[in-house]
PDB file of N, CA, C, O and CB in Angstrom:
ATOM      1  N   MET A   1     311.111  33.615 157.084  1.00  0.00           N
ATOM      2  CA  MET A   1     312.297  33.842 157.878  1.00  0.00           C
ATOM      3  C   MET A   1     311.867  34.170 159.312  1.00  0.00           C
ATOM      4  O   MET A   1     311.074  35.085 159.534  1.00  0.00           O
ATOM      5  CB  MET A   1     313.165  34.983 157.269  1.00  0.00           C
ATOM      6  N   GLU A   2     312.381  33.439 160.255  1.00  0.00           N
ATOM      7  CA  GLU A   2     312.031  33.619 161.670  1.00  0.00           C
ATOM      8  C   GLU A   2     312.955  34.679 162.280  1.00  0.00           C
ATOM      9  O   GLU A   2     314.162  34.463 162.394  1.00  0.00           O
ATOM     10  CB  GLU A   2     312.142  32.262 162.458  1.00  0.00           C
ATOM     11  N   VAL A   3     312.383  35.823 162.670  1.00  0.00           N
ATOM     12  CA  VAL A   3     313.196  36.886 163.261  1.00  0.00           C
ATOM     13  C   VAL A   3     313.098  36.829 164.783  1.00  0.00           C
ATOM     14  O   VAL A   3     312.097  36.381 165.342  1.00  0.00           O
ATOM     15  CB  VAL A   3     312.749  38.275 162.740  1.00  0.00           C
ATOM     16  N   ASP A   4     314.160  37.291 165.437  1.00  0.00           N
ATOM     17  CA  ASP A   4     314.205  37.284 166.908  1.00  0.00           C
ATOM     18  C   ASP A   4     313.631  38.562 167.504  1.00  0.00           C
ATOM     19  O   ASP A   4     313.118  38.556 168.623  1.00  0.00           O
ATOM     20  CB  ASP A   4     315.639  37.097 167.389  1.00  0.00           C
ATOM     21  N   ARG A   5     313.718  39.659 166.752  1.00  0.00           N
ATOM     22  CA  ARG A   5     313.216  40.937 167.249  1.00  0.00           C
ATOM     23  C   ARG A   5     312.790  41.783 166.052  1.00  0.00           C
ATOM     24  O   ARG A   5     313.388  41.711 164.978  1.00  0.00           O
ATOM     25  CB  ARG A   5     314.298  41.679 168.108  1.00  0.00           C
ATOM     26  N   GLU A   6     311.749  42.582 166.255  1.00  0.00           N
ATOM     27  CA  GLU A   6     311.270  43.481 165.200  1.00  0.00           C
ATOM     28  C   GLU A   6     311.106  44.869 165.772  1.00  0.00           C
ATOM     29  O   GLU A   6     310.570  45.040 166.867  1.00  0.00           O
ATOM     30  CB  GLU A   6     309.932  42.981 164.594  1.00  0.00           C
ATOM     31  N   ILE A   7     311.572  45.867 165.029  1.00  0.00           N
ATOM     32  CA  ILE A   7     311.359  47.252 165.452  1.00  0.00           C
ATOM     33  C   ILE A   7     310.647  48.009 164.341  1.00  0.00           C
ATOM     34  O   ILE A   7     310.902  47.791 163.157  1.00  0.00           O
ATOM     35  CB  ILE A   7     312.705  47.942 165.811  1.00  0.00           C
ATOM     36  N   ASP A   8     309.761  48.891 164.738  1.00  0.00           N
ATOM     37  CA  ASP A   8     308.969  49.695 163.816  1.00  0.00           C
ATOM     38  C   ASP A   8     309.516  51.116 163.832  1.00  0.00           C
ATOM     39  O   ASP A   8     309.401  51.822 164.834  1.00  0.00           O
ATOM     40  CB  ASP A   8     307.452  49.669 164.195  1.00  0.00           C
ATOM     41  N   THR A   9     310.112  51.533 162.717  1.00  0.00           N
ATOM     42  CA  THR A   9     310.651  52.893 162.629  1.00  0.00           C
ATOM     43  C   THR A   9     309.865  53.716 161.603  1.00  0.00           C
ATOM     44  O   THR A   9     310.373  54.702 161.070  1.00  0.00           O
ATOM     45  CB  THR A   9     312.154  52.857 162.251  1.00  0.00           C
ATOM     46  N   ARG A  10     308.625  53.304 161.332  1.00  0.00           N
ATOM     47  CA  ARG A  10     307.795  54.049 160.382  1.00  0.00           C
ATOM     48  C   ARG A  10     307.622  55.488 160.848  1.00  0.00           C
ATOM     49  O   ARG A  10     307.392  55.758 162.027  1.00  0.00           O
ATOM     50  CB  ARG A  10     306.419  53.372 160.213  1.00  0.00           C
ATOM     51  N   GLY A  11     307.738  56.403 159.890  1.00  0.00           N
ATOM     52  CA  GLY A  11     307.587  57.822 160.197  1.00  0.00           C
ATOM     53  C   GLY A  11     308.882  58.498 160.612  1.00  0.00           C
ATOM     54  O   GLY A  11     308.927  59.722 160.735  1.00  0.00           O
ATOM     55  N   LEU A  12     309.934  57.722 160.831  1.00  0.00           N
ATOM     56  CA  LEU A  12     311.228  58.282 161.220  1.00  0.00           C
ATOM     57  C   LEU A  12     312.139  58.378 160.001  1.00  0.00           C
ATOM     58  O   LEU A  12     312.143  57.491 159.148  1.00  0.00           O
ATOM     59  CB  LEU A  12     311.891  57.421 162.325  1.00  0.00           C
ATOM     60  N   ASN A  13     312.904  59.451 159.925  1.00  0.00           N
ATOM     61  CA  ASN A  13     313.840  59.630 158.818  1.00  0.00           C
ATOM     62  C   ASN A  13     315.269  59.436 159.290  1.00  0.00           C
ATOM     63  O   ASN A  13     315.558  59.440 160.487  1.00  0.00           O
ATOM     64  CB  ASN A  13     313.676  61.017 158.188  1.00  0.00           C
ATOM     65  N   CYS A  14     316.150  59.268 158.322  1.00  0.00           N
ATOM     66  CA  CYS A  14     317.576  59.064 158.579  1.00  0.00           C
ATOM     67  C   CYS A  14     318.073  60.148 159.531  1.00  0.00           C
ATOM     68  O   CYS A  14     317.713  61.311 159.352  1.00  0.00           O
ATOM     69  CB  CYS A  14     318.393  59.080 157.249  1.00  0.00           C
ATOM     70  N   PRO A  15     318.864  59.825 160.511  1.00  0.00           N
ATOM     71  CA  PRO A  15     319.490  58.531 160.784  1.00  0.00           C
ATOM     72  C   PRO A  15     318.762  57.695 161.836  1.00  0.00           C
ATOM     73  O   PRO A  15     319.309  56.696 162.303  1.00  0.00           O
ATOM     74  CB  PRO A  15     320.899  58.746 161.224  1.00  0.00           C
ATOM     75  N   LEU A  16     317.550  58.076 162.217  1.00  0.00           N
ATOM     76  CA  LEU A  16     316.883  57.392 163.336  1.00  0.00           C
ATOM     77  C   LEU A  16     316.653  55.893 163.127  1.00  0.00           C
ATOM     78  O   LEU A  16     316.880  55.131 164.067  1.00  0.00           O
ATOM     79  CB  LEU A  16     315.567  58.046 163.592  1.00  0.00           C
ATOM     80  N   PRO A  17     316.216  55.424 161.949  1.00  0.00           N
ATOM     81  CA  PRO A  17     316.065  53.964 161.800  1.00  0.00           C
ATOM     82  C   PRO A  17     317.375  53.204 162.039  1.00  0.00           C
ATOM     83  O   PRO A  17     317.377  52.137 162.653  1.00  0.00           O
ATOM     84  CB  PRO A  17     315.541  53.639 160.405  1.00  0.00           C
ATOM     85  N   ILE A  18     318.482  53.759 161.550  1.00  0.00           N
ATOM     86  CA  ILE A  18     319.798  53.128 161.747  1.00  0.00           C
ATOM     87  C   ILE A  18     320.175  53.141 163.232  1.00  0.00           C
ATOM     88  O   ILE A  18     320.653  52.138 163.763  1.00  0.00           O
ATOM     89  CB  ILE A  18     320.890  53.858 160.908  1.00  0.00           C
ATOM     90  N   LEU A  19     319.962  54.266 163.890  1.00  0.00           N
ATOM     91  CA  LEU A  19     320.321  54.368 165.312  1.00  0.00           C
ATOM     92  C   LEU A  19     319.513  53.395 166.161  1.00  0.00           C
ATOM     93  O   LEU A  19     320.054  52.772 167.074  1.00  0.00           O
ATOM     94  CB  LEU A  19     320.106  55.799 165.817  1.00  0.00           C
ATOM     95  N   LYS A  20     318.227  53.261 165.867  1.00  0.00           N
ATOM     96  CA  LYS A  20     317.384  52.330 166.619  1.00  0.00           C
ATOM     97  C   LYS A  20     317.800  50.877 166.336  1.00  0.00           C
ATOM     98  O   LYS A  20     317.789  50.038 167.237  1.00  0.00           O
ATOM     99  CB  LYS A  20     315.890  52.544 166.260  1.00  0.00           C
ATOM    100  N   ALA A  21     318.163  50.589 165.086  1.00  0.00           N
ATOM    101  CA  ALA A  21     318.625  49.244 164.737  1.00  0.00           C
ATOM    102  C   ALA A  21     319.936  48.931 165.455  1.00  0.00           C
ATOM    103  O   ALA A  21     320.122  47.830 165.973  1.00  0.00           O
ATOM    104  CB  ALA A  21     318.806  49.108 163.208  1.00  0.00           C
ATOM    105  N   LYS A  22     320.831  49.898 165.480  1.00  0.00           N
ATOM    106  CA  LYS A  22     322.127  49.706 166.147  1.00  0.00           C
ATOM    107  C   LYS A  22     321.923  49.405 167.633  1.00  0.00           C
ATOM    108  O   LYS A  22     322.559  48.508 168.185  1.00  0.00           O
ATOM    109  CB  LYS A  22     323.022  50.961 165.971  1.00  0.00           C
ATOM    110  N   LYS A  23     321.027  50.165 168.276  1.00  0.00           N
ATOM    111  CA  LYS A  23     320.749  49.956 169.696  1.00  0.00           C
ATOM    112  C   LYS A  23     320.162  48.556 169.935  1.00  0.00           C
ATOM    113  O   LYS A  23     320.551  47.873 170.882  1.00  0.00           O
ATOM    114  CB  LYS A  23     319.779  51.041 170.219  1.00  0.00           C
ATOM    115  N   SER A  24     319.237  48.136 169.084  1.00  0.00           N
ATOM    116  CA  SER A  24     318.635  46.806 169.225  1.00  0.00           C
ATOM    117  C   SER A  24     319.667  45.707 169.015  1.00  0.00           C
ATOM    118  O   SER A  24     319.709  44.737 169.772  1.00  0.00           O
ATOM    119  CB  SER A  24     317.481  46.633 168.234  1.00  0.00           C
ATOM    120  N   LEU A  25     320.501  45.856 167.983  1.00  0.00           N
ATOM    121  CA  LEU A  25     321.520  44.840 167.694  1.00  0.00           C
ATOM    122  C   LEU A  25     322.498  44.686 168.858  1.00  0.00           C
ATOM    123  O   LEU A  25     322.966  43.582 169.138  1.00  0.00           O
ATOM    124  CB  LEU A  25     322.286  45.203 166.413  1.00  0.00           C
ATOM    125  N   ASN A  26     322.803  45.789 169.531  1.00  0.00           N
ATOM    126  CA  ASN A  26     323.730  45.728 170.672  1.00  0.00           C
ATOM    127  C   ASN A  26     323.187  44.871 171.807  1.00  0.00           C
ATOM    128  O   ASN A  26     323.957  44.324 172.596  1.00  0.00           O
ATOM    129  CB  ASN A  26     324.021  47.131 171.189  1.00  0.00           C
ATOM    130  N   ASP A  27     321.863  44.750 171.893  1.00  0.00           N
ATOM    131  CA  ASP A  27     321.228  43.954 172.953  1.00  0.00           C
ATOM    132  C   ASP A  27     320.947  42.516 172.527  1.00  0.00           C
ATOM    133  O   ASP A  27     320.350  41.747 173.280  1.00  0.00           O
ATOM    134  CB  ASP A  27     319.934  44.610 173.383  1.00  0.00           C
ATOM    135  N   MET A  28     321.379  42.154 171.315  1.00  0.00           N
ATOM    136  CA  MET A  28     321.075  40.827 170.780  1.00  0.00           C
ATOM    137  C   MET A  28     322.330  39.952 170.750  1.00  0.00           C
ATOM    138  O   MET A  28     323.455  40.452 170.763  1.00  0.00           O
ATOM    139  CB  MET A  28     320.473  40.943 169.367  1.00  0.00           C
ATOM    140  N   ALA A  29     322.112  38.639 170.711  1.00  0.00           N
ATOM    141  CA  ALA A  29     323.221  37.689 170.645  1.00  0.00           C
ATOM    142  C   ALA A  29     323.662  37.495 169.200  1.00  0.00           C
ATOM    143  O   ALA A  29     322.891  37.727 168.269  1.00  0.00           O
ATOM    144  CB  ALA A  29     322.819  36.337 171.271  1.00  0.00           C
ATOM    145  N   SER A  30     324.886  37.075 169.025  1.00  0.00           N
ATOM    146  CA  SER A  30     325.427  36.812 167.697  1.00  0.00           C
ATOM    147  C   SER A  30     324.558  35.791 166.968  1.00  0.00           C
ATOM    148  O   SER A  30     324.186  34.764 167.536  1.00  0.00           O
ATOM    149  CB  SER A  30     326.882  36.313 167.792  1.00  0.00           C
ATOM    150  N   GLY A  31     324.236  36.079 165.702  1.00  0.00           N
ATOM    151  CA  GLY A  31     323.436  35.168 164.897  1.00  0.00           C
ATOM    152  C   GLY A  31     321.945  35.432 164.932  1.00  0.00           C
ATOM    153  O   GLY A  31     321.201  34.882 164.120  1.00  0.00           O
ATOM    154  N   GLN A  32     321.490  36.276 165.869  1.00  0.00           N
ATOM    155  CA  GLN A  32     320.063  36.572 165.930  1.00  0.00           C
ATOM    156  C   GLN A  32     319.668  37.528 164.803  1.00  0.00           C
ATOM    157  O   GLN A  32     320.498  38.275 164.284  1.00  0.00           O
ATOM    158  CB  GLN A  32     319.694  37.176 167.301  1.00  0.00           C
ATOM    159  N   LEU A  33     318.376  37.488 164.432  1.00  0.00           N
ATOM    160  CA  LEU A  33     317.875  38.304 163.330  1.00  0.00           C
ATOM    161  C   LEU A  33     317.006  39.447 163.839  1.00  0.00           C
ATOM    162  O   LEU A  33     316.158  39.275 164.715  1.00  0.00           O
ATOM    163  CB  LEU A  33     317.085  37.442 162.350  1.00  0.00           C
ATOM    164  N   LEU A  34     317.249  40.627 163.256  1.00  0.00           N
ATOM    165  CA  LEU A  34     316.485  41.832 163.576  1.00  0.00           C
ATOM    166  C   LEU A  34     315.757  42.294 162.322  1.00  0.00           C
ATOM    167  O   LEU A  34     316.363  42.462 161.264  1.00  0.00           O
ATOM    168  CB  LEU A  34     317.412  42.961 164.131  1.00  0.00           C
ATOM    169  N   LYS A  35     314.448  42.498 162.453  1.00  0.00           N
ATOM    170  CA  LYS A  35     313.638  43.024 161.343  1.00  0.00           C
ATOM    171  C   LYS A  35     313.334  44.486 161.640  1.00  0.00           C
ATOM    172  O   LYS A  35     312.849  44.824 162.720  1.00  0.00           O
ATOM    173  CB  LYS A  35     312.307  42.195 161.149  1.00  0.00           C
ATOM    174  N   VAL A  36     313.623  45.350 160.669  1.00  0.00           N
ATOM    175  CA  VAL A  36     313.353  46.779 160.808  1.00  0.00           C
ATOM    176  C   VAL A  36     312.350  47.177 159.733  1.00  0.00           C
ATOM    177  O   VAL A  36     312.570  46.930 158.548  1.00  0.00           O
ATOM    178  CB  VAL A  36     314.670  47.626 160.695  1.00  0.00           C
ATOM    179  N   VAL A  37     311.249  47.793 160.149  1.00  0.00           N
ATOM    180  CA  VAL A  37     310.240  48.286 159.210  1.00  0.00           C
ATOM    181  C   VAL A  37     310.343  49.807 159.188  1.00  0.00           C
ATOM    182  O   VAL A  37     310.251  50.462 160.227  1.00  0.00           O
ATOM    183  CB  VAL A  37     308.784  47.812 159.612  1.00  0.00           C
ATOM    184  N   SER A  38     310.536  50.362 157.990  1.00  0.00           N
ATOM    185  CA  SER A  38     310.741  51.793 157.827  1.00  0.00           C
ATOM    186  C   SER A  38     309.882  52.327 156.696  1.00  0.00           C
ATOM    187  O   SER A  38     309.477  51.572 155.812  1.00  0.00           O
ATOM    188  CB  SER A  38     312.214  52.101 157.565  1.00  0.00           C
ATOM    189  N   THR A  39     309.599  53.633 156.717  1.00  0.00           N
ATOM    190  CA  THR A  39     308.908  54.270 155.600  1.00  0.00           C
ATOM    191  C   THR A  39     309.844  55.225 154.867  1.00  0.00           C
ATOM    192  O   THR A  39     309.425  55.897 153.924  1.00  0.00           O
ATOM    193  CB  THR A  39     307.661  55.020 156.094  1.00  0.00           C
ATOM    194  N   ASP A  40     311.092  55.290 155.285  1.00  0.00           N
ATOM    195  CA  ASP A  40     312.081  56.179 154.678  1.00  0.00           C
ATOM    196  C   ASP A  40     312.717  55.492 153.468  1.00  0.00           C
ATOM    197  O   ASP A  40     313.431  54.504 153.635  1.00  0.00           O
ATOM    198  CB  ASP A  40     313.168  56.583 155.712  1.00  0.00           C
ATOM    199  N   PRO A  41     312.470  56.000 152.239  1.00  0.00           N
ATOM    200  CA  PRO A  41     313.053  55.366 151.050  1.00  0.00           C
ATOM    201  C   PRO A  41     314.581  55.319 151.095  1.00  0.00           C
ATOM    202  O   PRO A  41     315.189  54.419 150.515  1.00  0.00           O
ATOM    203  CB  PRO A  41     312.608  56.105 149.802  1.00  0.00           C
ATOM    204  N   GLY A  42     315.198  56.271 151.773  1.00  0.00           N
ATOM    205  CA  GLY A  42     316.650  56.294 151.892  1.00  0.00           C
ATOM    206  C   GLY A  42     317.197  55.176 152.764  1.00  0.00           C
ATOM    207  O   GLY A  42     318.398  54.907 152.763  1.00  0.00           O
ATOM    208  N   SER A  43     316.300  54.521 153.515  1.00  0.00           N
ATOM    209  CA  SER A  43     316.754  53.456 154.410  1.00  0.00           C
ATOM    210  C   SER A  43     317.315  52.264 153.637  1.00  0.00           C
ATOM    211  O   SER A  43     318.121  51.508 154.179  1.00  0.00           O
ATOM    212  CB  SER A  43     315.609  52.998 155.303  1.00  0.00           C
ATOM    213  N   VAL A  44     316.903  52.084 152.382  1.00  0.00           N
ATOM    214  CA  VAL A  44     317.405  50.952 151.593  1.00  0.00           C
ATOM    215  C   VAL A  44     318.929  51.052 151.464  1.00  0.00           C
ATOM    216  O   VAL A  44     319.646  50.107 151.794  1.00  0.00           O
ATOM    217  CB  VAL A  44     316.735  50.919 150.179  1.00  0.00           C
ATOM    218  N   ARG A  45     319.418  52.197 150.985  1.00  0.00           N
ATOM    219  CA  ARG A  45     320.872  52.341 150.853  1.00  0.00           C
ATOM    220  C   ARG A  45     321.549  52.517 152.211  1.00  0.00           C
ATOM    221  O   ARG A  45     322.689  52.093 152.402  1.00  0.00           O
ATOM    222  CB  ARG A  45     321.205  53.530 149.950  1.00  0.00           C
ATOM    223  N   ASP A  46     320.840  53.147 153.156  1.00  0.00           N
ATOM    224  CA  ASP A  46     321.421  53.343 154.491  1.00  0.00           C
ATOM    225  C   ASP A  46     321.728  52.002 155.159  1.00  0.00           C
ATOM    226  O   ASP A  46     322.796  51.840 155.749  1.00  0.00           O
ATOM    227  CB  ASP A  46     320.465  54.167 155.376  1.00  0.00           C
ATOM    228  N   PHE A  47     320.808  51.044 155.073  1.00  0.00           N
ATOM    229  CA  PHE A  47     321.035  49.747 155.715  1.00  0.00           C
ATOM    230  C   PHE A  47     322.088  48.928 154.981  1.00  0.00           C
ATOM    231  O   PHE A  47     322.789  48.127 155.599  1.00  0.00           O
ATOM    232  CB  PHE A  47     319.733  48.962 155.788  1.00  0.00           C
ATOM    233  N   GLN A  48     322.209  49.119 153.669  1.00  0.00           N
ATOM    234  CA  GLN A  48     323.279  48.443 152.930  1.00  0.00           C
ATOM    235  C   GLN A  48     324.638  48.942 153.418  1.00  0.00           C
ATOM    236  O   GLN A  48     325.546  48.148 153.663  1.00  0.00           O
ATOM    237  CB  GLN A  48     323.129  48.679 151.399  1.00  0.00           C
ATOM    238  N   ALA A  49     324.770  50.254 153.556  1.00  0.00           N
ATOM    239  CA  ALA A  49     326.018  50.844 154.034  1.00  0.00           C
ATOM    240  C   ALA A  49     326.283  50.466 155.494  1.00  0.00           C
ATOM    241  O   ALA A  49     327.420  50.169 155.863  1.00  0.00           O
ATOM    242  CB  ALA A  49     325.977  52.371 153.882  1.00  0.00           C
ATOM    243  N   PHE A  50     325.244  50.476 156.315  1.00  0.00           N
ATOM    244  CA  PHE A  50     325.372  50.120 157.731  1.00  0.00           C
ATOM    245  C   PHE A  50     325.905  48.693 157.879  1.00  0.00           C
ATOM    246  O   PHE A  50     326.792  48.439 158.694  1.00  0.00           O
ATOM    247  CB  PHE A  50     324.011  50.260 158.451  1.00  0.00           C
ATOM    248  N   ALA A  51     325.364  47.772 157.094  1.00  0.00           N
ATOM    249  CA  ALA A  51     325.810  46.375 157.166  1.00  0.00           C
ATOM    250  C   ALA A  51     327.278  46.252 156.764  1.00  0.00           C
ATOM    251  O   ALA A  51     328.050  45.550 157.417  1.00  0.00           O
ATOM    252  CB  ALA A  51     324.937  45.481 156.261  1.00  0.00           C
ATOM    253  N   ARG A  52     327.657  46.937 155.688  1.00  0.00           N
ATOM    254  CA  ARG A  52     329.067  46.908 155.248  1.00  0.00           C
ATOM    255  C   ARG A  52     329.997  47.451 156.327  1.00  0.00           C
ATOM    256  O   ARG A  52     331.054  46.877 156.587  1.00  0.00           O
ATOM    257  CB  ARG A  52     329.245  47.722 153.952  1.00  0.00           C
ATOM    258  N   GLN A  53     329.606  48.547 156.948  1.00  0.00           N
ATOM    259  CA  GLN A  53     330.469  49.225 157.922  1.00  0.00           C
ATOM    260  C   GLN A  53     330.563  48.500 159.255  1.00  0.00           C
ATOM    261  O   GLN A  53     331.588  48.585 159.930  1.00  0.00           O
ATOM    262  CB  GLN A  53     329.971  50.618 158.155  1.00  0.00           C
ATOM    263  N   THR A  54     329.511  47.789 159.645  1.00  0.00           N
ATOM    264  CA  THR A  54     329.485  47.190 160.980  1.00  0.00           C
ATOM    265  C   THR A  54     329.789  45.698 160.996  1.00  0.00           C
ATOM    266  O   THR A  54     330.081  45.138 162.053  1.00  0.00           O
ATOM    267  CB  THR A  54     328.152  47.418 161.602  1.00  0.00           C
ATOM    268  N   GLY A  55     329.724  45.048 159.833  1.00  0.00           N
ATOM    269  CA  GLY A  55     329.968  43.607 159.791  1.00  0.00           C
ATOM    270  C   GLY A  55     328.734  42.771 160.082  1.00  0.00           C
ATOM    271  O   GLY A  55     328.800  41.542 160.067  1.00  0.00           O
ATOM    272  N   ASN A  56     327.597  43.431 160.348  1.00  0.00           N
ATOM    273  CA  ASN A  56     326.336  42.697 160.473  1.00  0.00           C
ATOM    274  C   ASN A  56     325.881  42.343 159.062  1.00  0.00           C
ATOM    275  O   ASN A  56     326.120  43.102 158.123  1.00  0.00           O
ATOM    276  CB  ASN A  56     325.237  43.541 161.241  1.00  0.00           C
ATOM    277  N   GLU A  57     325.225  41.192 158.909  1.00  0.00           N
ATOM    278  CA  GLU A  57     324.834  40.738 157.579  1.00  0.00           C
ATOM    279  C   GLU A  57     323.416  41.189 157.242  1.00  0.00           C
ATOM    280  O   GLU A  57     322.486  40.977 158.020  1.00  0.00           O
ATOM    281  CB  GLU A  57     324.940  39.215 157.482  1.00  0.00           C
ATOM    282  N   LEU A  58     323.262  41.816 156.070  1.00  0.00           N
ATOM    283  CA  LEU A  58     321.951  42.208 155.586  1.00  0.00           C
ATOM    284  C   LEU A  58     321.359  40.995 154.886  1.00  0.00           C
ATOM    285  O   LEU A  58     321.750  40.666 153.766  1.00  0.00           O
ATOM    286  CB  LEU A  58     322.027  43.454 154.628  1.00  0.00           C
ATOM    287  N   MET A  59     320.416  40.329 155.546  1.00  0.00           N
ATOM    288  CA  MET A  59     319.858  39.073 155.048  1.00  0.00           C
ATOM    289  C   MET A  59     318.804  39.296 153.969  1.00  0.00           C
ATOM    290  O   MET A  59     318.700  38.503 153.033  1.00  0.00           O
ATOM    291  CB  MET A  59     319.257  38.284 156.193  1.00  0.00           C
ATOM    292  N   ALA A  60     318.020  40.369 154.091  1.00  0.00           N
ATOM    293  CA  ALA A  60     316.934  40.610 153.135  1.00  0.00           C
ATOM    294  C   ALA A  60     316.509  42.067 153.174  1.00  0.00           C
ATOM    295  O   ALA A  60     316.614  42.743 154.198  1.00  0.00           O
ATOM    296  CB  ALA A  60     315.730  39.697 153.432  1.00  0.00           C
ATOM    297  N   GLN A  61     316.029  42.527 152.032  1.00  0.00           N
ATOM    298  CA  GLN A  61     315.390  43.837 151.936  1.00  0.00           C
ATOM    299  C   GLN A  61     314.211  43.677 150.990  1.00  0.00           C
ATOM    300  O   GLN A  61     314.334  43.052 149.936  1.00  0.00           O
ATOM    301  CB  GLN A  61     316.397  44.954 151.434  1.00  0.00           C
ATOM    302  N   GLU A  62     313.073  44.240 151.364  1.00  0.00           N
ATOM    303  CA  GLU A  62     311.926  44.200 150.465  1.00  0.00           C
ATOM    304  C   GLU A  62     311.042  45.415 150.702  1.00  0.00           C
ATOM    305  O   GLU A  62     311.058  46.021 151.773  1.00  0.00           O
ATOM    306  CB  GLU A  62     311.122  42.900 150.658  1.00  0.00           C
ATOM    307  N   THR A  63     310.278  45.750 149.683  1.00  0.00           N
ATOM    308  CA  THR A  63     309.335  46.856 149.766  1.00  0.00           C
ATOM    309  C   THR A  63     307.934  46.271 149.723  1.00  0.00           C
ATOM    310  O   THR A  63     307.588  45.531 148.802  1.00  0.00           O
ATOM    311  CB  THR A  63     309.557  47.891 148.611  1.00  0.00           C
ATOM    312  N   VAL A  64     307.127  46.609 150.731  1.00  0.00           N
ATOM    313  CA  VAL A  64     305.737  46.153 150.798  1.00  0.00           C
ATOM    314  C   VAL A  64     304.874  47.406 150.956  1.00  0.00           C
ATOM    315  O   VAL A  64     304.809  47.997 152.034  1.00  0.00           O
ATOM    316  CB  VAL A  64     305.505  45.123 151.993  1.00  0.00           C
ATOM    317  N   GLY A  65     304.221  47.796 149.876  1.00  0.00           N
ATOM    318  CA  GLY A  65     303.447  49.032 149.907  1.00  0.00           C
ATOM    319  C   GLY A  65     304.388  50.203 150.131  1.00  0.00           C
ATOM    320  O   GLY A  65     305.323  50.411 149.359  1.00  0.00           O
ATOM    321  N   SER A  66     304.143  50.966 151.185  1.00  0.00           N
ATOM    322  CA  SER A  66     305.019  52.108 151.490  1.00  0.00           C
ATOM    323  C   SER A  66     306.063  51.756 152.555  1.00  0.00           C
ATOM    324  O   SER A  66     306.794  52.627 153.026  1.00  0.00           O
ATOM    325  CB  SER A  66     304.180  53.305 151.963  1.00  0.00           C
ATOM    326  N   ASP A  67     306.127  50.481 152.926  1.00  0.00           N
ATOM    327  CA  ASP A  67     307.089  50.040 153.945  1.00  0.00           C
ATOM    328  C   ASP A  67     308.335  49.433 153.298  1.00  0.00           C
ATOM    329  O   ASP A  67     308.258  48.703 152.310  1.00  0.00           O
ATOM    330  CB  ASP A  67     306.435  49.015 154.892  1.00  0.00           C
ATOM    331  N   PHE A  68     309.466  49.758 153.884  1.00  0.00           N
ATOM    332  CA  PHE A  68     310.742  49.162 153.480  1.00  0.00           C
ATOM    333  C   PHE A  68     311.175  48.261 154.629  1.00  0.00           C
ATOM    334  O   PHE A  68     311.336  48.717 155.761  1.00  0.00           O
ATOM    335  CB  PHE A  68     311.844  50.267 153.150  1.00  0.00           C
ATOM    336  N   ILE A  69     311.361  46.977 154.327  1.00  0.00           N
ATOM    337  CA  ILE A  69     311.654  45.989 155.360  1.00  0.00           C
ATOM    338  C   ILE A  69     313.092  45.500 155.203  1.00  0.00           C
ATOM    339  O   ILE A  69     313.518  45.110 154.116  1.00  0.00           O
ATOM    340  CB  ILE A  69     310.659  44.800 155.289  1.00  0.00           C
ATOM    341  N   HIS A  70     313.819  45.530 156.301  1.00  0.00           N
ATOM    342  CA  HIS A  70     315.229  45.130 156.315  1.00  0.00           C
ATOM    343  C   HIS A  70     315.406  44.059 157.386  1.00  0.00           C
ATOM    344  O   HIS A  70     314.869  44.183 158.487  1.00  0.00           O
ATOM    345  CB  HIS A  70     316.176  46.360 156.581  1.00  0.00           C
ATOM    346  N   VAL A  71     316.151  43.020 157.068  1.00  0.00           N
ATOM    347  CA  VAL A  71     316.440  41.977 158.050  1.00  0.00           C
ATOM    348  C   VAL A  71     317.956  41.883 158.177  1.00  0.00           C
ATOM    349  O   VAL A  71     318.665  41.619 157.206  1.00  0.00           O
ATOM    350  CB  VAL A  71     315.808  40.590 157.635  1.00  0.00           C
ATOM    351  N   LEU A  72     318.429  42.105 159.391  1.00  0.00           N
ATOM    352  CA  LEU A  72     319.866  42.082 159.688  1.00  0.00           C
ATOM    353  C   LEU A  72     320.193  40.916 160.600  1.00  0.00           C
ATOM    354  O   LEU A  72     319.426  40.581 161.503  1.00  0.00           O
ATOM    355  CB  LEU A  72     320.316  43.407 160.334  1.00  0.00           C
ATOM    356  N   LYS A  73     321.335  40.304 160.356  1.00  0.00           N
ATOM    357  CA  LYS A  73     321.830  39.227 161.216  1.00  0.00           C
ATOM    358  C   LYS A  73     322.984  39.769 162.049  1.00  0.00           C
ATOM    359  O   LYS A  73     323.974  40.269 161.514  1.00  0.00           O
ATOM    360  CB  LYS A  73     322.282  37.984 160.373  1.00  0.00           C
ATOM    361  N   ARG A  74     322.842  39.661 163.356  1.00  0.00           N
ATOM    362  CA  ARG A  74     323.853  40.171 164.294  1.00  0.00           C
ATOM    363  C   ARG A  74     325.164  39.428 164.103  1.00  0.00           C
ATOM    364  O   ARG A  74     325.190  38.198 164.059  1.00  0.00           O
ATOM    365  CB  ARG A  74     323.370  40.033 165.756  1.00  0.00           C
ATOM    366  N   ARG A  75     326.241  40.173 163.991  1.00  0.00           N
ATOM    367  CA  ARG A  75     327.567  39.557 163.808  1.00  0.00           C
ATOM    368  C   ARG A  75     328.044  38.892 165.068  1.00  0.00           C
ATOM    369  O   ARG A  75     329.137  38.325 165.092  1.00  0.00           O
ATOM    370  CB  ARG A  75     328.587  40.592 163.365  1.00  0.00           C
TER     371      ARG A  75
END
């Protein structure tokens, strides 16, 4: 999956990964993809709720080692 922007929120806990993702998405064009890398296990459900509430599409979520990777599509 080709992403347009990637942010590293490793070491940050809720709500910082969501806030940083929201700020990045605001600077992106509709349809662009944002990849967020987090180490917060709670980020899995947080990004699911964030996508539902904001209308941005959660394209993928995966766990790689201790990293939780989320890919959002800008609405």
